[in-house]
C-alpha positions as CSV (number, residue, x, y, z in Angstrom):
1,X,97.4,86.2,-29.1
2,X,93.7,87.3,-28.2
3,X,91.2,88.4,-31.0
4,X,88.6,90.8,-30.3
5,X,85.3,89.5,-31.5
6,X,82.7,92.2,-32.7
7,X,79.5,91.4,-33.6
8,X,77.2,93.1,-35.6
9,X,73.7,93.1,-37.1
10,X,70.1,93.8,-35.9
11,X,68.8,92.5,-32.6
12,X,65.3,91.2,-32.8
13,X,63.7,93.9,-31.3
14,X,65.4,96.3,-34.3
15,X,64.0,94.2,-37.2
16,X,60.4,94.4,-35.5
17,X,60.2,97.7,-34.9
18,X,60.8,98.0,-38.4
19,X,58.5,95.8,-39.5
20,X,56.1,97.8,-37.2
21,X,56.7,101.1,-39.1
22,X,56.4,99.6,-42.5
23,X,53.1,97.9,-41.7
24,X,51.9,101.3,-40.3
25,X,52.9,103.1,-43.3
26,X,51.4,100.2,-45.9
27,X,47.9,100.7,-43.7
28,X,48.5,104.3,-44.6
29,X,49.4,104.3,-48.4
30,X,47.4,101.0,-49.8
31,X,44.0,102.2,-49.2
32,X,44.7,105.2,-51.3
33,X,46.3,103.2,-54.1
34,X,43.3,100.8,-53.8
35,X,41.3,103.8,-54.1
36,X,42.4,105.0,-57.8
37,X,41.0,103.2,-60.1
38,X,37.6,104.4,-58.4
39,X,39.1,107.7,-58.0
40,X,40.0,107.7,-61.8
41,X,36.7,106.0,-62.8
42,X,33.9,108.8,-60.7
43,X,36.1,111.7,-62.1
44,X,35.3,110.3,-66.1
45,X,31.8,109.7,-65.1
46,X,31.6,113.5,-64.1
47,X,33.6,114.5,-67.0
48,X,31.2,112.5,-69.3
49,X,28.0,113.7,-68.0
50,X,29.1,117.5,-68.4
51,X,29.8,116.6,-72.0
52,X,26.6,114.9,-72.6
53,X,24.5,117.6,-70.5
54,X,26.3,120.3,-73.3
55,X,25.4,117.9,-76.2
56,X,22.0,117.6,-74.8
57,X,21.7,122.0,-74.4
58,X,22.8,122.0,-78.2
59,X,20.0,119.9,-79.4
60,X,17.5,121.8,-77.1
61,X,18.7,125.1,-78.6
62,X,18.5,123.2,-81.9
63,X,14.8,122.0,-81.4
64,X,13.3,123.9,-78.7
65,X,12.9,120.7,-76.5
66,X,15.0,117.9,-75.0
67,X,14.8,114.1,-76.1
68,X,12.2,112.5,-74.0
69,X,13.0,109.8,-71.5
70,X,12.3,106.9,-74.1
71,X,14.2,108.4,-77.1
72,X,16.9,109.0,-74.3
73,X,20.1,110.0,-74.7
74,X,20.7,107.9,-78.1
75,X,18.9,111.0,-79.8
76,X,22.4,113.0,-79.4
77,X,24.1,110.1,-81.7
78,X,21.3,109.1,-84.3
79,X,18.1,111.1,-85.0
80,X,14.9,110.0,-83.3
81,X,12.4,108.1,-85.4
82,X,9.5,108.8,-82.5
83,X,7.2,111.6,-81.9
84,X,8.6,114.7,-80.9
85,X,10.7,114.8,-84.1
86,X,13.5,117.2,-84.0
87,X,13.4,119.7,-87.0
88,X,16.5,120.9,-86.8
89,X,18.5,118.0,-85.4
90,X,22.3,118.5,-86.1
91,X,23.1,116.7,-89.3
92,X,26.4,114.4,-87.7
93,X,24.5,114.0,-84.1
94,X,25.7,115.7,-81.3
95,X,27.8,113.0,-79.7
96,X,29.8,110.2,-81.7
97,X,28.5,107.7,-80.2
98,X,27.0,107.0,-76.8
99,X,29.3,104.8,-74.5
100,X,28.9,103.2,-71.3
101,X,30.0,104.4,-67.7
102,X,33.3,103.7,-66.6
103,X,31.8,100.4,-64.9
104,X,30.3,98.6,-68.1
105,X,27.0,100.4,-67.7
106,X,24.8,102.6,-69.5
107,X,24.3,106.3,-68.5
108,X,20.9,107.0,-67.4
109,X,18.2,109.7,-68.8
110,X,15.4,111.3,-67.3
111,X,12.9,113.5,-68.8
112,X,11.2,115.4,-67.4
113,X,13.7,114.4,-64.3
114,X,13.4,114.0,-60.3
115,X,15.9,116.5,-59.5
116,X,15.6,118.7,-62.5
117,X,14.4,119.4,-66.1
118,X,16.1,116.4,-67.1
119,X,18.4,114.1,-64.9
120,X,21.2,112.2,-66.7
121,X,23.0,110.0,-64.2
122,X,25.3,106.8,-63.9
123,X,24.4,104.3,-60.9
124,X,28.0,104.5,-59.7
125,X,30.3,100.9,-59.2
126,X,27.5,98.6,-58.4
127,X,24.9,99.4,-61.1
128,X,22.3,99.8,-58.5
129,X,20.3,103.0,-57.2
130,X,21.5,103.7,-54.5
131,X,24.3,103.2,-52.1
132,X,27.3,105.1,-50.8
133,X,30.9,106.1,-51.7
134,X,31.4,104.7,-55.7
135,X,28.5,103.0,-55.2
136,X,26.7,106.7,-54.9
137,X,24.5,107.3,-58.1
138,X,26.5,110.1,-59.5
139,X,24.0,112.6,-61.4
140,X,24.0,116.2,-63.0
141,X,22.1,117.4,-60.1
142,X,25.0,116.3,-57.4
143,X,28.3,117.3,-59.5
144,X,29.5,119.3,-56.6
145,X,29.0,116.8,-54.2
146,X,31.5,115.0,-55.8
147,X,34.1,118.1,-56.2
148,X,35.8,117.6,-53.4
149,X,36.8,113.9,-53.6
């Protein structure tokens, strides 16, 4: 009596096609997953800059001027003791505390600003001026440029 033998399994070509397809999918998905922390950080910077700008506007409404560059953003958390002294500084401050940006660097402040009356900004992921992508400066003057990310 003769038995018919059947062979089941995958050929080498079929396995190679599956590996190539998985490689293509990985090359499309992995960069998006790898960028997720930077996208989150840049979004957090934008939200923090908007909050700092609002606090500075309240400071301005109370005192009729913005803090000087030397007084810095710290003037929002603690009453400045260098001139010009804010006469109507809000008891408790305008923010609880000044936190660093998501990369651990301080937010920077200029009055007068290079891009407007005041500039509030972060140097981005690299902590250096200039740069591109996530290393680019993010400031209150260019928040709309980053809105499409």
